[in-house]
N, C-alpha and C positions, 0 to 999 in steps of 0.2 A: 045591738047596743044603740040606744037612741042618740041622735046627734045633739050636740050642745050649740049648734049653729044653724043658720038658715041662709041659703044662697039667694041673692037677689039679682035678677036680670034687668038691666037698664035699657029700654028700647031706643032711647035717643043717643046712646053711646056706641062707639064702634064695636064690632064683634071682637071677642078676645083673639089674641094672636097665638093662643095655645090652649091647653087644657086647664083652664082656671075660671073662677067666677068673677063677675064684675065687682060684687060686694058680698061680704059675709057678715051677717049680723049675729053677734053672740048673745046668749040669753042674759048676760049681765048689762046689756044696753050699749055695749061698744060696737062700733061699725067700722069694719076694715075694708078699705078699697084697694083694688089692684093698682099697681103703678100705671100711670097714664102718660103717654107721650102725645105728640101733636098729631094723632091719627084723625083724619077726616072721617066722620061717621058714615058718609055716603060711599066714599071710595076705598076706605081703609088705608089709604096712603098718607104718608107724612105730609103736612101742609108745607107749602113754599113760603119764603119770606124770612127765613132765619130763626134764630133762637127766640126772639120776641114773639113771632107769630106762632111758633110751636108751643111756647109757654101758655099763650092765650088759649089755644085749642085744648091743651092738656087741662087747664082750669075749667073750660066749658065741659069737657068730658067728665071731670070730677063732679061738676055741678049736676050733670045729667044723672049720674049714679046716685048722688045724694037725694035728688028729687024723686027717684024711683023708690026711695026709702021714706019719703015724706019729710026729708031734711033739707037744710040749706048749707051754704058755705059757712055760716055762723056756727054750725055744730062741730066744725073741725077743731080738734084739740092739738094735733101734732102733724107735722109734715116732714117728709124727707125728699130732698131734691137732688137728683143726679144730673150733672151737666158736663158737656164737652164744648169747648174747653172751660176750665174753671174761671179763667179771666173774664168770661161773659156773664158772670153772676149779677152784675149791676143791671144788665138788660132784663134778666129773669126777675129780679126784685122789683124793677120798675113796673112790670106787668102785674106781678103779684099784688103790689101795693094799690093797684086800681080796684081790686076786689075785696080787700080786707082793711080793717081798721082795728084799733086797740079795743080790747085786749087781743093781741095776735096769738096764733097758735105757736107752740114751741116748735123749734126748727133745727134741722140738720141739713147742711149742704155739702155735697161730696162731688169732687171732680173725678171723672172716670175717663177711660180711654175708648170705651165703646158701649153701646146699648143694644137691646135685643132686636131692633128694627133698623134696617139700612136707612141712613139719612137722618135718624133721630139725633137731636142735640140735647134734649132735656127729657127727663122722666120724673114725675111727681107722684109720691105715694102719701096718702093721708089716713089718719084714724080719726073718727068722729064719735060723738055720743048721741044717743037718742034723747 
């Protein structure tokens, strides 16, 4: 059975933390990115500096994945942000706002008790279009 999707590897993004693709491009032009935390691409470890620094690194990882598809942050349609603790959302939004302007992607922000990597305080998942 032929696949209706294409996996894309982003050489400037950290290696996956498990058995998943960086990006999956659907034939309908939608681009789905893995959730990104503040992983340093060189060490694979979560960056220091708190939720703001981790948010910045997550956005840069997302940007690297989009670039591997020939896209930019402007192609993002929707975002899902998972954070620990929820009260830190203003710091996350302050960093996000440095990279985006209107029209903003639609958004969901969720407070969680843990993420898949020790020390991670934020994870961002996006969907973009070609």
